[in-house]
Structure formats: structure tokens, C-alpha cells
N, C-alpha and C positions, 0 to 999 in steps of 0.2 A: 504494500499499499505506498502510495506515495503522498505526502501532505504537502504541497507548495503553495507560497503565497507570491503575490505581485502587487503592486499597486502603482496608480499614478501619480508620479512625481509631482509635487506641487499641491496636491489635493489630498484630503483626509475621506476617501470613501471607506465603506464596510466592504472588508473583503472576504469573499467566501473560498477559501481555498477549494481546489479540486480533490477528491479522494478517489484514488483508481488504482486497479490493479497492475503491475508490470509482470510481463511475460519475457523469458530468457534464458539462455544458456552461458555455461561456465566453464571455461578451461583453465586449468591450474599447473604450471611447470614449476619443481621445485629447483631452486639456484642453490641452496647452501642450507643443512640443516634444517633450521625453522624458518627460513626466508622462501617464499614463493612468488612468482609472477603470475598475477591472475588477471586474465581477460574475459570480457564479456560480450554479449550481444544480445541486447534487450529492446523490447516494445514498450513504450512509454507514453502514456496520456499525461501532459501539463496544462494548467491554466487554472480558471476559476471564475467567479463572478462578482463585478464590485457594481455594489448600489451605493446611491448616495452621492456620486461624482459630480453631479450637475449634468450628466450628457443623457442623450436618449438611448444611447446603446450601452445597455445594461444586461443583455444578453449573455450567457455563459460563452467563455473564451476556452477552447479546448483545443489544443496543437498536439498531434500526432508526433512522435520520434521514434527514429531507431538509436539507439545509443549505444556507445562502444566504449567503455571504461577499461582503462588500463590501470591497475593497481600492485603493489608491492604488497605484500599479505604474511605478516609476522605472527606464528601459531606456536604458543608453548602450553605444553601439558599443566595442568595444575592437580589432577586427583583420577587416576585410573584413565579411564576413556574419555575423561572431560578435558577440554583446552580451552583457553582464551585466545582472541586475536584481535589485532589492529591492522588496518588496510589505510593506504593512502596512494593517491595518485590521482589522473586526470579522467575527465569523461569528454568525448565527443558526442555532440547532440546533433544530429541529423533531421531539419525540420521535414515530414512529409506533407504537409498542410501550413496554411497559413491563417491569420485571423480573416474570416468571411465578414464581409462589410455588408451591411443593407443601406444601399443609398438614399432611402426616404428619409434616414435620421440625419445627413450630413449636408453642411454647405458647401458650396463650391471650393472655398477655401481651405478645406481639409485637405492635409497631404499625409500619406500612409508610407511606412515603411516595414518590412518585415526581415529577420535574419535566417535563413534556414539552416547556417552553421553556428554552432555556439559551442564553446569550450567551457570548461567547470572544473575546479578541483573539487576532489571528494576525500573526505575521511571517514571512517567508521572503525567499529568494535563488534565483537559478539562472542559468542558461545559455539564451540562444537563438540559434539559427541560422537567419536569415532568407532567404527564397528569393520569388520572385515569388508573389505571391497565396497564401503560406502561410508557416508560422513553427514549427520543431520546439523543444518548450521541455524542458528538465529542470527541475524544481522542487523544493526541500526546504521546508518550511513545518513551524512549531512552533505550535501552539494548547494553549490550557489552558481547559477550561470553568471558569465561574464559579460555577456551581453544581453540587450535589451530584444523579447521575441517580437515586441509589437512597438511601434512607434507612432504617435500622432501628434501633428504639428497644427495649431489653431490659434489665430490672431496673435502671432508673434511667440506663442508659446509653445513649448514642447512638453508632450505627456509621454512616457514609456511604461512599458510592462517587462518585468524581469522576473524569471522563478530561482527559488530556493526552496528547500525543505529538505523534511527527514524522511527516510526509506525506510521501513521496517520489510525484511526479508526472512522467511521461513523455507527452507529449502533442503534439497539432497543432493550429494556430490556422489556419481558412482565412478568405479572403476580403480584404476592405478593411483591416479590423483586425489584420491580421497584416502590414501594411507597416511597415517601419522608419520611425522617425522622421525628420524631415528632419535633413541634417548642419548643425552650428552654423555660423553664417556666419564666414569668415575675415577 
């Protein structure tokens, strides 16, 4: 589930962030004992609804993305099959659609822009329960887009929307990449 937020800069509207489900694939490669390189390919929906902004365009804003995170993953055992981990890296968001504009709400002086390619830093942490040939994960991740996904200019003033949020993921990793790192030598 992704809880994202955005807001028109310069205004104080009420924000109703989109809550959605993310679908994806994860691949992990061990680099050194407890250090892994993790790549993902995800389908993500971001956006929300702003009310009280003083504009007529208070329809929900939903942008669909293909998201490609590349993260370093450090995982340490804490008790038996249970481990804790931390992650950090970058995320490439590729927009599949843009904000739909209803022309009846807009004057001719409005100008609009969208960014189909947005980078974001990401940090996260979680718990892993490791079993033979699979691991179960509970992950919390924070990311904040580096660019606005929607820009509006009217009357010499710019208004923008940008996503940031926390993602909660529960998942299963299958195969050899799910094996725990070898315990440190004593």
C-alpha cells in the first residue's frame, strides 16, 4: 500500500492521498556476506485528491507508473530465522499517463506540464523470516520524488504537485536469492 501526498505550492488545500496496491518483482544478488543488491520492477499508482484549493479541478489525480528501484540491502540475523534489514538507493518512476485535464474548468491562460520521468531517493527497513528456498518480508520504505508530476501556471503563479510517501510491503522471495547470508566467522 502506498500512502502518498502532494499539494499545490502556495495554497493550503485539504489533501486526500491515494491509497493503492503496488505489484512487482524483486531480484536480489549477494555482494558480500550481509550486503545485497536489490532490483525491482513495480507497477505503482500515485496521486490523490485536493479539495479547498480554490480551483474547479478537484477531481482525483491518479498517475500510473512503472517503478524501477535499485537498492543496497543490508540484512543481519537477530534470532534464529528472524533478521532485520535496512535499504537505501534510488527509484526511477516512468509515468504511463498524465493528469487528465477537463477543459471546461480552465481558462485559456492556464499552462500545464507533466514529467513522465522522475527520480526519487528511497530508504527503508524491515523484518525478514527466512525459510529454506524462501523468505518472508515486511518492509517499510519512504521515498520522495525529485520532480513535480504536475505543473500548472495561471495568472503569473505556478502551482505544482509532487509525490512523497511511505510504502508498506509484505512479500515472499523465492529461490536461491532468498537464502540468508552465511553467519560471520567466530
